[in-house]
MDTraj code that builds the backbone (N, CA, C; nanometers):
import mdtraj as md
import numpy as np

residues = "UNK UNK UNK UNK UNK UNK UNK UNK UNK UNK UNK UNK UNK UNK UNK UNK UNK UNK UNK UNK UNK UNK UNK UNK UNK UNK UNK UNK UNK UNK UNK UNK UNK UNK UNK UNK UNK UNK UNK UNK UNK UNK UNK UNK UNK UNK UNK UNK UNK UNK UNK UNK UNK UNK UNK UNK UNK UNK UNK UNK UNK UNK UNK UNK UNK UNK UNK UNK UNK UNK UNK UNK UNK UNK UNK UNK UNK UNK UNK".split()
xyz = np.array([
    [3.4001, 10.4375, 12.6454],
    [3.3080, 10.4226, 12.7560],
    [3.2419, 10.2859, 12.7478],
    [3.2280, 10.2237, 12.8619],
    [3.1589, 10.0952, 12.8669],
    [3.0086, 10.1181, 12.8552],
    [2.9353, 10.0124, 12.8288],
    [2.7889, 10.0201, 12.8220],
    [2.7358, 10.0637, 12.9593],
    [2.6546, 10.1695, 12.9640],
    [2.6018, 10.2138, 13.0932],
    [2.5153, 10.1063, 13.1603],
    [2.5275, 10.0944, 13.2916],
    [2.4472, 9.9995, 13.3684],
    [2.4129, 10.0628, 13.5021],
    [2.3034, 10.0198, 13.5626],
    [2.2593, 10.0765, 13.6898],
    [2.3626, 10.0540, 13.7980],
    [2.3933, 10.1614, 13.8699],
    [2.4879, 10.1542, 13.9795],
    [2.6323, 10.1703, 13.9373],
    [2.6560, 10.2054, 13.8110],
    [2.7940, 10.2236, 13.7669],
    [2.8496, 10.3538, 13.8249],
    [2.9816, 10.3635, 13.8412],
    [3.0399, 10.4878, 13.8908],
    [3.0113, 10.6025, 13.7928],
    [2.9559, 10.7100, 13.8442],
    [2.9209, 10.8238, 13.7591],
    [3.0436, 10.8786, 13.6868],
    [3.1602, 10.8684, 13.7469],
    [3.2827, 10.9193, 13.6848],
    [3.3169, 10.8459, 13.5545],
    [3.2640, 10.7253, 13.5365],
    [3.2887, 10.6510, 13.4125],
    [3.2039, 10.7025, 13.2963],
    [3.1069, 10.7870, 13.3251],
    [3.0243, 10.8468, 13.2196],
    [3.0929, 10.9755, 13.1741],
    [3.2053, 10.9587, 13.1079],
    [3.2947, 11.0707, 13.0779],
    [3.2369, 11.1723, 12.9802],
    [3.1394, 11.1349, 12.8999],
    [3.0805, 11.2301, 12.8056],
    [2.9545, 11.2957, 12.8616],
    [2.9126, 11.2564, 12.9815],
    [2.7893, 11.3098, 13.0395],
    [2.8055, 11.4569, 13.0763],
    [2.7043, 11.5343, 13.0437],
    [2.6967, 11.6740, 13.0857],
    [2.5839, 11.6805, 13.1886],
    [2.6226, 11.6920, 13.3139],
    [2.5273, 11.6835, 13.4250],
    [2.4527, 11.8145, 13.4414],
    [2.3250, 11.8026, 13.4748],
    [2.2378, 11.9192, 13.4893],
    [2.1615, 11.9101, 13.6206],
    [2.1632, 12.0206, 13.6971],
    [2.0882, 12.0294, 13.8222],
    [1.9593, 12.1067, 13.7974],
    [1.8619, 12.0815, 13.8810],
    [1.7384, 12.1588, 13.8787],
    [1.7658, 12.3011, 13.9272],
    [1.6954, 12.3961, 13.8730],
    [1.7083, 12.5334, 13.9226],
    [1.6471, 12.5463, 14.0614],
    [1.5762, 12.4437, 14.1076],
    [1.5201, 12.4419, 14.2425],
    [1.6172, 12.3816, 14.3438],
    [1.7369, 12.3453, 14.3003],
    [1.8372, 12.2895, 14.3906],
    [1.8702, 12.3906, 14.4991],
    [1.8974, 12.3400, 14.6196],
    [1.9302, 12.4332, 14.7275],
    [2.0810, 12.4476, 14.7432],
    [2.1264, 12.5528, 14.8117],
    [2.2708, 12.5778, 14.8256],
    [2.3473, 12.4693, 14.9007],
    [2.2773, 12.3825, 14.9729],
    [2.3437, 12.2761, 15.0480],
    [2.3894, 12.1622, 14.9585],
    [2.3534, 12.1665, 14.8316],
    [2.3936, 12.0614, 14.7391],
    [2.3033, 11.9401, 14.7435],
    [2.1866, 11.9528, 14.8038],
    [2.0928, 11.8408, 14.8115],
    [2.0131, 11.8340, 14.6819],
    [2.0698, 11.7709, 14.5842],
    [2.0049, 11.7679, 14.4551],
    [2.0443, 11.6416, 14.3796],
    [1.9577, 11.6037, 14.2897],
    [1.9861, 11.4960, 14.1961],
    [2.0196, 11.5612, 14.0630],
    [2.1229, 11.5136, 13.9981],
    [2.1620, 11.5651, 13.8673],
    [2.1286, 11.4616, 13.7609],
    [2.0967, 11.5090, 13.6420],
    [2.0622, 11.4209, 13.5303],
    [2.1523, 11.4525, 13.4117],
    [2.1757, 11.3517, 13.3293],
    [2.2537, 11.3697, 13.2071],
    [2.1987, 11.2779, 13.0988],
    [2.1918, 11.3313, 12.9777],
    [2.1517, 11.2492, 12.8632],
    [2.2723, 11.1675, 12.8185],
    [2.2499, 11.0420, 12.7872],
    [2.3579, 10.9530, 12.7449],
    [2.3466, 10.9239, 12.5951],
    [2.4589, 10.8925, 12.5317],
    [2.4517, 10.8484, 12.3923],
    [2.3605, 10.7259, 12.3828],
    [2.2773, 10.7221, 12.2843],
    [2.1858, 10.6101, 12.2694],
    [2.0498, 10.6357, 12.3323],
    [2.0329, 10.7518, 12.3993],
    [1.9021, 10.7896, 12.4485],
    [1.8736, 10.7638, 12.5940],
    [1.9657, 10.7037, 12.6686],
    [1.9424, 10.6816, 12.8107],
    [1.9590, 10.8100, 12.8900],
    [1.9130, 10.8056, 13.0143],
    [1.9269, 10.9183, 13.1064],
    [1.9925, 10.8657, 13.2339],
    [2.0961, 10.9347, 13.2785],
    [2.1659, 10.8971, 13.4016],
    [2.1283, 10.9941, 13.5126],
    [2.1173, 10.9431, 13.6353],
    [2.0918, 11.0242, 13.7543],
    [2.2023, 10.9971, 13.8551],
    [2.2452, 11.1040, 13.9231],
    [2.3437, 11.0882, 14.0300],
    [2.3137, 11.1875, 14.1417],
    [2.3670, 11.1599, 14.2586],
    [2.3552, 11.2475, 14.3743],
    [2.4613, 11.3563, 14.3601],
    [2.4213, 11.4828, 14.3644],
    [2.5173, 11.5922, 14.3460],
    [2.6217, 11.5983, 14.4571],
    [2.5897, 11.5441, 14.5744],
    [2.6868, 11.5424, 14.6841],
    [2.7914, 11.4331, 14.6675],
    [2.7685, 11.3414, 14.5760],
    [2.8609, 11.2301, 14.5535],
    [2.8798, 11.2111, 14.4030],
    [2.9445, 11.3069, 14.3351],
    [2.9533, 11.3019, 14.1890],
    [3.0314, 11.1839, 14.1329],
    [3.1098, 11.1175, 14.2160],
    [3.1833, 10.9996, 14.1695],
    [3.1172, 10.8695, 14.2149],
    [3.0067, 10.8834, 14.2867],
    [2.9323, 10.7669, 14.3344],
    [2.8529, 10.7030, 14.2225],
    [2.7559, 10.6206, 14.2576],
    [2.6820, 10.5468, 14.1559],
    [2.5883, 10.6358, 14.0741],
    [2.5710, 10.5969, 13.9491],
    [2.4733, 10.6602, 13.8604],
    [2.3666, 10.5562, 13.8291],
    [2.2426, 10.5982, 13.8337],
    [2.1317, 10.5118, 13.7945],
    [2.0958, 10.5449, 13.6510],
    [2.0742, 10.4435, 13.5711],
    [2.0486, 10.4605, 13.4283],
    [1.9045, 10.4221, 13.3986],
    [1.8347, 10.5115, 13.3290],
    [1.6953, 10.4888, 13.2917],
    [1.6777, 10.5128, 13.1426],
    [1.5728, 10.4548, 13.0864],
    [1.5397, 10.4837, 12.9473],
    [1.4720, 10.6204, 12.9421],
    [1.4688, 10.6783, 12.8245],
    [1.4014, 10.8057, 12.8047],
    [1.2542, 10.7942, 12.8453],
    [1.1879, 10.6862, 12.8031],
    [1.0457, 10.6678, 12.8339],
    [1.0205, 10.6554, 12.9843],
    [1.1114, 10.5911, 13.0573],
    [1.0960, 10.5810, 13.2027],
    [1.1028, 10.7190, 13.2676],
    [1.1945, 10.8011, 13.2210],
    [1.2087, 10.9354, 13.2768],
    [1.0871, 11.0211, 13.2418],
    [1.0383, 11.0103, 13.1199],
    [0.9182, 11.0849, 13.0805],
    [0.8006, 11.0457, 13.1693],
    [0.7811, 10.9178, 13.1934],
    [0.6711, 10.8719, 13.2783],
    [0.6857, 10.9266, 13.4204],
    [0.8074, 10.9280, 13.4735],
    [0.8298, 10.9821, 13.6080],
    [0.7989, 11.1313, 13.6128],
    [0.8511, 11.2067, 13.5161],
    [0.8293, 11.3516, 13.5152],
    [0.6809, 11.3842, 13.5000],
    [0.6126, 11.3132, 13.4134],
    [0.4687, 11.3362, 13.3983],
    [0.3941, 11.3055, 13.5278],
    [0.4332, 11.1983, 13.5953],
    [0.3714, 11.1656, 13.7236],
    [0.3993, 11.2721, 13.8284],
    [0.5221, 11.3225, 13.8322],
    [0.5565, 11.4272, 13.9291],
    [0.4784, 11.5548, 13.8996],
    [0.4713, 11.5929, 13.7744],
    [0.3942, 11.7120, 13.7374],
    [0.2464, 11.6947, 13.7688],
    [0.1962, 11.5736, 13.7567],
    [0.0560, 11.5451, 13.7833],
    [0.0231, 11.5250, 13.9302],
    [0.1237, 11.5317, 14.0185],
    [0.1000, 11.5201, 14.1617],
    [0.1002, 11.3782, 14.2159],
    [0.1401, 11.2809, 14.1335],
    [0.1374, 11.1415, 14.1768],
    [0.2244, 11.1126, 14.2990],
    [0.3251, 11.1955, 14.3243],
    [0.4182, 11.1691, 14.4337],
    [0.4095, 11.2726, 14.5452],
    [0.3080, 11.3579, 14.5406],
    [0.2946, 11.4628, 14.6408],
    [0.2854, 11.4077, 14.7827],
    [0.2302, 11.2885, 14.7976],
    [0.2184, 11.2278, 14.9307],
    [0.3547, 11.1915, 14.9909],
    [0.4601, 11.1923, 14.9117],
    [0.5937, 11.1573, 14.9624],
    [0.6685, 11.2791, 15.0167],
    [0.6151, 11.3986, 14.9927],
    [0.6806, 11.5220, 15.0359],
    [0.6148, 11.5699, 15.1638],
    [0.6943, 11.5772, 15.2707],
    [0.6426, 11.6216, 15.4018],
    [0.7132, 11.7505, 15.4391],
    [0.6382, 11.8576, 15.4421],
    [0.7001, 11.9876, 15.4769],
    [0.6397, 12.0421, 15.6024],
])
top = md.Topology()
chain = top.add_chain()
for i, resn in enumerate(residues, 1):
    res = top.add_residue(resn, chain, resSeq=i)
    for name in ("N", "CA", "C"):
        top.add_atom(name, md.element.get_by_symbol(name[0]), res)
traj = md.Trajectory(xyz[None], top)
């Protein structure tokens, strides 16, 4: 496997085990995440599993999840 980089084809992450949220809907509108060797985290669109994967550090993902749990992004959700 090549060194992961932002926007790389998700199919090139051959050792990735992708995980969906249990809140995913049946339409497939979900983001999937996978832990990478070396501690990175990859994200991909579940509707396009061979499309681009975005690569983040573990600390970046922790900061995002903590912000989401704390309501920092609630203003972006319109229901």
